[in-house]
C-alpha positions as CSV (number, residue, x, y, z in Angstrom):
1,X,-17.1,-35.9,15.7
2,X,-16.7,-32.9,18.1
3,X,-15.8,-33.5,21.7
4,X,-18.4,-32.5,24.3
5,X,-16.0,-30.1,26.1
6,X,-15.5,-28.2,22.8
7,X,-19.1,-27.4,22.4
8,X,-20.4,-26.0,25.7
9,X,-19.3,-25.6,29.4
10,X,-20.2,-28.8,31.4
11,X,-22.9,-27.1,33.4
12,X,-24.7,-26.2,30.2
13,X,-23.9,-29.3,28.1
14,X,-25.2,-31.6,30.8
15,X,-28.7,-30.2,31.1
16,X,-31.7,-32.2,32.4
17,X,-32.2,-34.1,29.1
18,X,-28.6,-34.9,28.5
19,X,-28.0,-35.9,32.1
20,X,-31.0,-38.4,32.0
21,X,-29.8,-39.7,28.6
22,X,-26.2,-40.2,29.8
23,X,-27.3,-42.0,33.0
24,X,-29.8,-44.4,31.3
25,X,-27.4,-45.4,28.5
26,X,-26.5,-49.1,29.0
27,X,-23.3,-48.6,26.9
28,X,-22.2,-45.7,29.1
29,X,-23.0,-47.6,32.2
30,X,-20.8,-50.5,31.1
31,X,-17.9,-48.3,30.0
32,X,-18.1,-46.2,33.2
33,X,-18.1,-49.3,35.4
34,X,-15.1,-50.8,33.6
35,X,-13.1,-47.6,34.0
36,X,-14.2,-47.2,37.7
37,X,-13.0,-50.8,38.5
38,X,-9.7,-50.1,36.7
39,X,-9.3,-46.9,38.8
40,X,-10.0,-48.8,42.0
41,X,-7.4,-51.4,41.0
42,X,-4.8,-48.6,40.6
43,X,-5.9,-47.0,43.9
44,X,-5.2,-50.4,45.6
45,X,-7.1,-49.6,48.8
46,X,-6.8,-52.3,51.4
47,X,-9.5,-50.9,53.8
48,X,-12.7,-48.9,53.7
49,X,-11.7,-45.3,52.8
50,X,-13.2,-41.8,52.4
51,X,-12.9,-41.0,48.7
52,X,-13.5,-37.8,46.8
53,X,-15.3,-38.4,43.5
54,X,-14.3,-35.5,41.2
55,X,-16.9,-34.8,38.5
56,X,-19.2,-37.5,40.1
57,X,-22.1,-36.8,37.7
58,X,-25.2,-38.9,38.5
59,X,-23.2,-41.2,40.8
60,X,-22.5,-44.1,38.5
61,X,-18.9,-44.5,39.8
62,X,-20.0,-43.7,43.4
63,X,-22.4,-46.7,43.4
64,X,-19.4,-49.0,42.7
65,X,-17.4,-47.4,45.5
66,X,-20.3,-48.0,47.9
67,X,-20.8,-51.6,46.8
68,X,-17.1,-52.7,46.9
69,X,-16.8,-56.0,48.7
70,X,-15.0,-56.4,52.0
71,X,-12.5,-58.7,50.3
72,X,-11.6,-55.8,47.9
73,X,-11.1,-53.3,50.7
74,X,-14.6,-51.8,50.7
75,X,-17.2,-50.6,51.1
76,X,-16.0,-47.0,50.7
77,X,-17.6,-43.8,51.8
78,X,-17.5,-41.0,49.1
79,X,-18.2,-37.3,48.5
80,X,-19.0,-36.2,45.0
81,X,-18.3,-32.9,43.4
82,X,-19.9,-31.8,40.1
83,X,-20.6,-28.5,38.3
84,X,-23.8,-29.8,36.7
85,X,-26.9,-29.3,38.8
86,X,-28.9,-31.5,36.5
87,X,-26.4,-34.4,36.9
88,X,-26.6,-34.0,40.7
89,X,-30.4,-33.9,40.5
90,X,-30.4,-37.3,38.7
91,X,-28.0,-38.6,41.5
92,X,-30.5,-37.5,44.1
93,X,-33.4,-39.1,42.3
94,X,-31.4,-42.3,42.2
95,X,-30.7,-42.1,46.0
96,X,-27.0,-42.7,45.8
97,X,-25.2,-43.2,49.1
98,X,-22.6,-40.4,48.7
99,X,-22.7,-36.8,49.8
100,X,-23.0,-34.4,46.9
101,X,-21.6,-30.9,46.3
102,X,-22.4,-28.5,43.5
103,X,-19.0,-26.9,42.7
104,X,-16.6,-26.0,39.9
105,X,-13.4,-27.9,40.5
106,X,-11.6,-25.3,38.4
107,X,-12.1,-22.9,41.4
108,X,-10.4,-25.4,43.8
109,X,-11.3,-28.2,46.2
110,X,-12.9,-26.6,49.3
111,X,-12.1,-29.2,52.0
112,X,-9.9,-29.2,55.1
113,X,-6.4,-30.4,54.6
114,X,-6.0,-34.2,54.8
115,X,-9.8,-34.9,54.6
116,X,-9.6,-37.7,52.1
117,X,-7.8,-41.0,51.8
118,X,-8.1,-41.1,48.0
119,X,-9.7,-39.4,45.0
120,X,-11.2,-40.8,41.8
121,X,-12.4,-39.2,38.6
122,X,-13.9,-40.7,35.4
123,X,-13.9,-38.6,32.2
124,X,-13.9,-35.2,33.9
125,X,-10.4,-33.6,34.2
126,X,-10.1,-32.8,30.4
127,X,-13.0,-30.3,30.9
128,X,-10.6,-28.1,32.9
129,X,-8.6,-27.5,29.7
130,X,-11.3,-25.2,28.3
131,X,-11.5,-21.6,29.5
132,X,-15.0,-20.1,29.2
133,X,-13.9,-16.4,29.4
134,X,-10.9,-14.2,28.8
135,X,-10.5,-13.8,32.6
136,X,-9.4,-17.4,33.2
137,X,-6.9,-19.8,31.6
138,X,-6.8,-23.6,31.5
139,X,-3.4,-23.4,33.3
140,X,-5.0,-21.4,36.1
141,X,-8.0,-23.7,36.5
142,X,-5.7,-26.8,36.5
143,X,-3.4,-25.2,39.1
144,X,-6.3,-24.3,41.4
145,X,-7.8,-27.7,41.2
146,X,-4.6,-29.7,41.7
147,X,-3.3,-27.4,44.5
148,X,-6.6,-27.8,46.3
149,X,-6.7,-31.6,45.7
150,X,-3.1,-32.0,47.0
151,X,-4.1,-30.2,50.3
152,X,-7.3,-32.2,50.7
153,X,-5.6,-35.6,50.5
154,X,-3.8,-37.2,53.5
155,X,-0.1,-37.9,53.3
156,X,0.3,-41.3,51.6
157,X,-3.0,-40.7,49.8
158,X,-3.5,-41.5,46.1
159,X,-5.7,-40.3,43.2
160,X,-6.5,-41.9,39.9
161,X,-8.2,-39.9,37.2
162,X,-9.3,-41.5,33.9
163,X,-9.4,-38.8,31.2
164,X,-9.5,-38.2,27.5
165,X,-6.7,-35.8,26.4
166,X,-7.1,-34.1,23.0
167,X,-3.5,-34.5,22.2
168,X,0.0,-35.0,23.7
169,X,0.2,-31.3,24.5
170,X,-3.0,-31.4,26.6
171,X,-1.9,-34.6,28.3
172,X,1.4,-32.9,29.3
173,X,-0.4,-29.7,30.5
174,X,-2.6,-31.8,32.9
175,X,0.3,-34.0,34.2
176,X,2.6,-31.0,34.6
177,X,0.0,-29.1,36.6
178,X,-0.3,-32.0,39.0
179,X,3.5,-32.2,39.4
180,X,3.8,-28.5,40.1
181,X,1.2,-29.0,42.9
182,X,3.5,-31.5,44.6
183,X,2.2,-34.9,43.4
184,X,4.2,-37.8,42.2
185,X,2.6,-38.4,38.8
186,X,2.5,-40.9,36.0
187,X,0.2,-41.4,33.1
188,X,-0.9,-45.0,32.2
189,X,-2.3,-45.9,28.8
190,X,-4.4,-49.0,28.6
191,X,-4.7,-50.6,25.1
192,X,-2.3,-48.1,23.5
193,X,-2.8,-47.2,19.8
194,X,-6.3,-48.7,19.6
195,X,-9.7,-47.0,19.4
196,X,-10.3,-48.3,23.0
197,X,-7.2,-46.5,24.4
198,X,-7.8,-44.9,27.8
199,X,-5.5,-42.7,29.9
200,X,-5.2,-42.8,33.7
201,X,-3.4,-40.1,35.6
202,X,-2.0,-41.8,38.8
203,X,-1.1,-39.3,41.6
204,X,0.5,-40.0,44.9
205,X,1.1,-37.7,48.0
206,X,4.3,-38.0,50.0
207,X,7.3,-40.3,49.9
208,X,7.8,-44.0,50.7
209,X,6.3,-47.0,49.0
210,X,2.7,-45.6,49.0
211,X,4.1,-42.4,47.5
212,X,6.0,-44.0,44.7
213,X,3.9,-43.9,41.5
214,X,6.1,-46.4,39.7
215,X,5.4,-48.9,42.5
216,X,1.7,-48.7,41.6
217,X,2.2,-50.0,38.1
218,X,5.0,-52.5,38.6
219,X,4.3,-55.8,36.8
220,X,1.1,-54.6,35.0
221,X,0.6,-55.8,31.4
222,X,-0.6,-53.8,28.3
223,X,0.3,-50.5,30.0
224,X,2.5,-47.7,28.8
225,X,3.9,-45.5,31.5
226,X,4.9,-41.9,31.1
227,X,6.7,-40.7,34.3
228,X,7.5,-37.0,34.0
229,X,8.8,-36.3,37.5
230,X,12.5,-36.7,36.9
231,X,12.3,-34.6,33.7
232,X,10.6,-31.8,35.6
233,X,13.2,-31.9,38.4
234,X,16.0,-31.7,35.8
235,X,14.4,-28.6,34.2
236,X,13.8,-27.0,37.6
237,X,17.5,-27.2,38.4
238,X,18.5,-25.3,35.3
239,X,18.1,-21.6,35.9
240,X,17.7,-19.3,32.9
241,X,19.5,-16.0,32.8
242,X,17.3,-13.1,33.9
243,X,15.9,-11.3,30.9
244,X,16.5,-14.2,28.5
245,X,13.7,-15.7,26.4
246,X,13.6,-18.8,28.7
247,X,13.4,-16.6,31.8
248,X,10.5,-14.6,30.3
249,X,8.6,-17.7,29.2
250,X,9.0,-19.3,32.6
251,X,7.8,-16.1,34.3
252,X,4.7,-15.9,32.0
253,X,4.0,-19.6,32.7
254,X,4.2,-18.9,36.5
255,X,1.7,-16.1,36.1
256,X,-0.7,-18.2,34.0
257,X,-0.5,-20.9,36.6
258,X,-1.9,-18.4,39.1
259,X,-4.8,-17.6,36.8
260,X,-3.4,-14.4,35.3
261,X,-3.7,-13.5,31.6
262,X,-0.4,-12.7,29.8
263,X,0.3,-11.4,26.4
264,X,0.9,-14.1,23.7
265,X,4.5,-15.1,23.1
266,X,6.0,-14.7,19.6
267,X,9.3,-15.0,17.8
268,X,10.2,-11.5,19.1
269,X,9.8,-12.5,22.8
270,X,13.0,-11.9,24.7
271,X,14.8,-10.3,21.8
272,X,17.1,-7.4,22.7
273,X,16.1,-4.1,21.3
274,X,19.0,-2.1,19.7
275,X,19.0,1.6,19.7
276,X,19.2,3.6,16.5
277,X,21.4,6.5,15.7
278,X,19.9,9.3,13.5
């Protein structure tokens, strides 16, 4: 069965018919609610907060944010971003409480620095791994999104994104983009090695207890944790010799993270060219 993000861009896939069908499905409503409550548990908000809902769709998750009980730190105020005009149209028809913005998160997060206390996303971030033209790359879209998100969250803020990575490489590409933007990051897997497996990217801004991603998951059961921060720091401290294959690959990766298109690497990348005597 093909993944939705492999068929069409999200603004085309979620047309009027698909948006209504998605929102009215009782199965999707149940699964979406479960994942939203799990994300809220990981956010661990102790007071009403201003939350950015990334890929908010028709507002299924936003409704839960608005209805969170006082005893659970709510109710929360939220702003939703989505690229599908049809999804946002359904949200308006349903008269959700949040403010809505039609925007492509792959172009950045257009809010003032420190605007939000937290961010949440359900089943949206993996769409950034698909480039719809030769002028953009998944790495560039991820970099613009996470850089903008980092700036829009206050220091000590937190974000939790449930997502469905295609494979381990895509999972690493997403988490590495978040780390490069400055986040403390860890990936949690609920119900590992089952058909119900779900991944949550937990991001923190700043240092201290609130900024320690490992503190978020301490004591939780049935969760596998992939913390890539120390590995990234170790790699960063090792400088490759200028002109070497590692140096060239690092430079190309840096260019791609800024949205530029580079030539594909091959086994000849970084090889020294020897002169010929005739």
